[in-house]
C-alpha positions as CSV (number, residue, x, y, z in Angstrom):
1,M,-15.1,215.0,127.9
2,E,-12.7,213.1,125.7
3,T,-9.1,212.7,127.0
4,I,-6.4,212.4,124.4
5,E,-2.8,211.3,124.8
6,V,-0.3,213.9,123.8
7,V,3.5,214.0,123.8
8,A,5.9,217.0,123.8
9,A,9.6,217.3,123.3
10,L,12.1,218.9,125.6
11,I,15.0,219.6,123.1
12,R,17.9,221.2,125.0
13,D,20.9,223.1,123.8
14,R,23.0,223.5,127.0
15,D,21.0,225.8,129.3
16,T,18.2,226.5,126.8
17,F,15.4,224.5,125.3
18,L,13.1,224.9,122.2
19,L,9.7,226.5,122.4
20,C,7.4,227.0,119.4
21,R,4.5,229.4,118.8
22,R,1.2,228.0,117.6
23,P,0.0,229.5,114.3
24,Q,-3.2,231.3,113.5
25,G,-6.1,229.0,112.8
26,K,-5.2,226.5,115.5
27,A,-6.6,226.3,119.1
28,R,-4.5,228.6,121.4
29,A,-3.1,230.4,118.4
30,G,-0.2,232.8,119.4
31,L,0.7,230.8,122.6
32,W,4.0,229.1,123.0
33,E,4.5,225.4,123.5
34,F,6.9,222.5,123.6
35,P,6.7,220.9,120.1
36,G,4.8,217.6,119.8
37,G,1.3,216.3,119.2
38,K,-1.2,213.5,119.6
39,V,-0.2,209.9,120.1
40,E,-1.9,207.9,117.3
41,Q,-3.6,204.6,118.0
42,G,-1.0,201.8,118.3
43,E,1.9,204.2,118.7
44,T,4.3,204.3,121.6
45,K,5.1,207.7,123.1
46,D,8.6,207.5,121.8
47,A,7.4,206.7,118.3
48,A,4.9,209.5,118.5
49,I,7.3,212.2,119.5
50,L,9.8,211.2,116.8
51,R,7.1,211.3,114.2
52,E,5.6,214.6,115.4
53,C,9.0,216.4,115.4
54,R,9.9,215.0,112.0
55,E,6.7,216.6,110.7
56,E,6.9,219.8,112.6
57,L,10.7,220.5,112.7
58,G,12.1,218.4,109.9
59,V,14.6,216.6,112.1
60,R,15.2,213.0,113.4
61,L,15.3,212.9,117.1
62,V,16.4,210.4,119.7
63,S,14.1,210.0,122.7
64,F,15.4,209.2,126.1
65,G,12.0,208.7,127.5
66,P,9.5,210.6,129.7
67,L,10.6,213.4,132.1
68,M,7.2,214.4,133.5
69,A,3.5,214.2,132.8
70,L,0.3,215.9,133.6
71,T,-3.4,216.0,132.8
72,H,-5.0,219.4,131.8
73,A,-8.6,220.2,130.9
74,Y,-9.0,222.7,128.0
75,P,-12.5,223.9,127.1
76,E,-12.8,221.5,124.2
77,V,-10.6,218.6,125.3
78,T,-8.7,217.1,128.2
79,V,-5.1,216.1,127.4
80,H,-2.8,213.8,129.2
81,L,0.5,215.4,128.2
82,T,4.0,213.7,128.6
83,L,7.2,215.7,128.2
84,M,9.8,213.6,126.6
85,D,13.6,214.1,126.9
86,C,14.9,214.4,123.3
87,R,18.0,215.3,121.4
88,V,18.5,216.0,117.7
89,A,20.1,213.0,116.0
90,E,20.0,214.2,112.4
91,G,19.1,217.3,110.5
92,V,18.6,221.0,111.2
93,I,15.6,222.3,113.1
94,T,13.3,224.0,110.6
95,R,10.0,225.8,111.3
96,L,7.5,223.8,109.3
97,E,4.2,224.3,111.2
98,H,4.6,227.0,113.8
99,D,4.9,230.7,113.1
100,D,7.9,231.2,115.4
101,M,10.3,229.2,117.4
102,R,13.3,229.9,119.6
103,F,15.7,228.4,122.2
104,V,15.2,230.0,125.6
105,T,16.2,229.7,129.2
106,T,13.6,229.1,131.9
107,A,13.8,232.8,132.8
108,E,13.2,233.8,129.2
109,A,10.4,231.2,128.8
110,A,8.6,232.7,131.8
111,A,8.2,236.0,129.9
112,L,6.4,234.3,127.0
113,A,2.7,233.5,126.8
114,L,2.6,229.7,127.1
115,C,-0.2,227.2,126.7
116,P,-1.5,226.4,130.2
117,A,-0.3,222.8,130.3
118,D,3.1,223.9,129.1
119,Q,3.2,226.6,131.8
120,S,3.0,223.7,134.3
121,F,5.9,222.0,132.7
122,L,7.9,225.2,132.8
123,A,7.2,225.6,136.5
124,E,8.5,222.1,137.2
125,L,11.6,222.7,135.1
126,S,12.3,225.9,137.0
127,A,11.9,224.1,140.3
128,R,14.3,221.4,139.2
129,E,16.7,224.0,138.0
130,S,16.6,225.7,141.4
131,A,17.0,222.4,143.2
132,G,19.9,221.6,141.0
133,E,21.7,224.8,141.9
134,R,21.2,224.0,145.6
135,H,22.6,220.6,145.2
136,A,25.5,221.8,143.0
137,A,26.4,224.3,145.8
138,R,26.5,221.4,148.3
139,A,28.5,219.2,146.0
140,R,31.0,222.0,145.5
141,E,31.3,222.5,149.3
142,L,31.9,218.7,149.8
143,F,34.5,218.6,147.1
144,G,36.2,221.6,148.8
145,Q,36.2,219.6,152.0
146,G,38.2,216.8,150.4
147,C,35.5,214.4,149.0
148,N,36.3,212.8,145.7
149,C,34.1,213.9,142.8
150,A,31.8,210.8,143.1
151,Q,31.4,211.3,146.8
152,A,30.7,215.0,146.4
153,V,27.8,214.5,144.0
154,L,26.4,211.4,145.8
155,C,26.5,213.0,149.3
156,A,24.9,216.2,148.0
157,Y,21.7,214.1,147.9
158,A,22.1,212.4,151.3
159,Q,19.0,213.9,152.8
160,E,16.8,212.8,149.8
161,I,18.4,209.4,149.7
162,G,17.9,208.9,153.4
163,L,21.2,207.3,154.2
164,P,24.0,208.6,156.4
165,E,26.6,210.7,154.6
166,R,29.3,208.4,156.0
167,T,27.7,205.4,154.2
168,L,27.4,207.3,151.0
169,R,31.1,208.4,151.2
170,R,32.1,204.8,151.5
171,L,29.8,203.9,148.5
172,G,31.5,206.6,146.4
173,S,35.0,206.1,147.7
174,S,36.1,203.7,144.9
175,F,35.1,206.0,142.0
176,G,37.3,209.1,142.4
177,G,40.2,209.7,140.0
178,G,38.2,208.1,137.2
179,M,37.6,204.9,139.2
180,G,40.4,204.4,141.7
181,G,42.9,206.6,139.9
182,L,42.5,204.8,136.6
183,R,41.5,208.0,134.9
184,A,38.7,206.2,133.1
185,F,35.1,207.2,133.8
186,C,34.5,210.6,135.4
187,G,33.5,210.2,139.1
188,A,31.2,213.2,139.0
189,A,29.0,211.4,136.4
190,T,29.3,208.1,138.3
191,G,28.1,209.8,141.5
192,A,25.1,211.2,139.6
193,F,24.3,207.7,138.3
194,M,24.5,206.3,141.8
195,A,22.4,209.1,143.3
196,L,19.7,208.5,140.7
197,G,19.8,204.8,141.2
198,L,19.3,205.1,145.0
199,L,16.5,207.6,144.5
200,E,14.6,206.0,141.6
201,G,16.4,202.8,140.5
202,Y,14.7,199.5,140.0
203,D,15.1,196.5,142.4
204,D,13.1,193.8,140.6
205,P,15.6,192.2,138.1
206,H,12.6,191.0,136.0
207,D,11.0,194.4,135.6
208,Q,12.1,195.1,132.0
209,E,10.1,198.4,131.7
210,A,11.6,199.8,134.9
211,K,15.1,198.8,133.7
212,K,14.5,200.3,130.3
213,A,13.3,203.6,131.7
214,H,16.2,203.9,134.2
215,Y,18.8,203.1,131.6
216,A,17.3,205.8,129.3
217,K,17.7,208.3,132.1
218,I,21.3,207.3,132.6
219,R,22.0,207.7,128.8
220,S,20.3,211.1,129.0
221,I,22.5,212.3,131.9
222,S,25.5,211.0,129.9
223,E,24.4,212.9,126.8
224,A,23.8,216.1,128.8
225,F,27.2,215.8,130.6
226,C,29.0,215.3,127.3
227,Q,27.1,218.3,125.8
228,E,28.5,220.4,128.6
229,H,32.0,219.1,128.9
230,G,32.7,217.1,125.7
231,T,33.5,213.7,127.2
232,L,32.9,211.3,130.2
233,C,36.5,210.2,130.3
234,C,38.5,211.5,133.3
235,R,41.8,211.5,131.4
236,E,40.3,213.6,128.6
237,L,38.6,216.0,131.0
238,L,41.9,216.7,132.6
239,A,44.0,216.8,129.5
240,S,44.8,220.5,130.0
241,L,46.5,219.9,133.3
242,P,50.3,220.2,133.3
243,G,52.4,217.1,133.7
244,K,51.4,213.5,133.9
245,L,48.2,212.5,135.6
246,Q,48.8,210.7,138.9
247,S,47.0,207.4,139.8
248,D,47.3,208.2,143.6
249,P,45.2,211.1,145.0
250,L,47.0,214.3,145.5
251,P,46.9,216.5,148.7
252,R,44.1,219.0,148.5
253,T,46.1,222.2,148.6
254,Q,45.3,225.7,147.4
255,E,47.3,225.0,144.3
256,Y,45.3,221.8,143.6
257,Y,42.0,223.7,143.7
258,K,43.4,226.6,141.6
259,I,44.2,224.5,138.6
260,R,41.8,221.5,139.0
261,P,38.6,221.8,136.8
262,C,36.9,219.0,138.6
263,V,34.6,221.3,140.6
264,R,32.8,222.2,137.4
265,F,32.2,218.5,136.6
266,V,30.9,218.0,140.2
267,E,28.5,220.9,139.8
268,T,27.2,219.5,136.5
269,G,26.7,216.0,137.9
270,A,24.7,217.4,140.9
271,K,22.5,219.6,138.7
272,L,21.7,216.7,136.3
273,V,20.3,214.5,139.0
274,S,17.7,217.1,139.9
275,R,16.9,217.6,136.2
276,F,16.0,214.0,135.7
277,L,14.2,213.1,138.9
278,K,10.6,212.1,138.6
279,A,7.8,214.7,139.2
280,E,4.5,213.7,140.7
281,E,1.7,214.0,138.2
């Protein structure tokens, strides 16, 4: 049986993502799917998903690369389907080919009749979401124990990384307070970057494809973090706090935890690592 290469787009809006319903007259009519289509000869997957969503949704996307892939045999064809992490760069999403579309949570998507291959993607997204919640709870606990924001996110993945938590605390120790109290780059995001690097990063400086793919994931995490909190700058994230921001760390008192919003950033950083980890095909 013929195997065709297909791409699909994961287009998120905070905790929801876009699903579209296949119209009458097409195979699997009435079933829901992630938007996308066939990769044409000579096309890259990135180029294919941009073209398909321009044709189906009337928008220009930016692709941050593949999130997961699978092979599924339908009665008439076998598809190798790759789910691409995408954002809308220009335009308003418009229903041009499907007969319905909506942004849904993973729980809401589970109540819809999905194409079988897309059901597998949904199961993996749900698993990542659950893992993210567990790691967010651990990061929140570590932050409450006095870890800086980078340490809290990084150490939440100590078991998966396979290094002692003490080692990871040292690795993350320079990045609290927006990098050593400079109030520059948020430590929660930095901790997420370090965790993903230790879990999936490249070590061959000449492997351009691995470098490109990893950088794309880091950009995607940054985009998702900004979508949630508006910025990656520590100073801007803490702009609502009274008084002047201090360069030196403050004692962790009840008053500190009462007014400090950092725990939300720590939770987001920990969740995003799980979202962008590779899945076995």
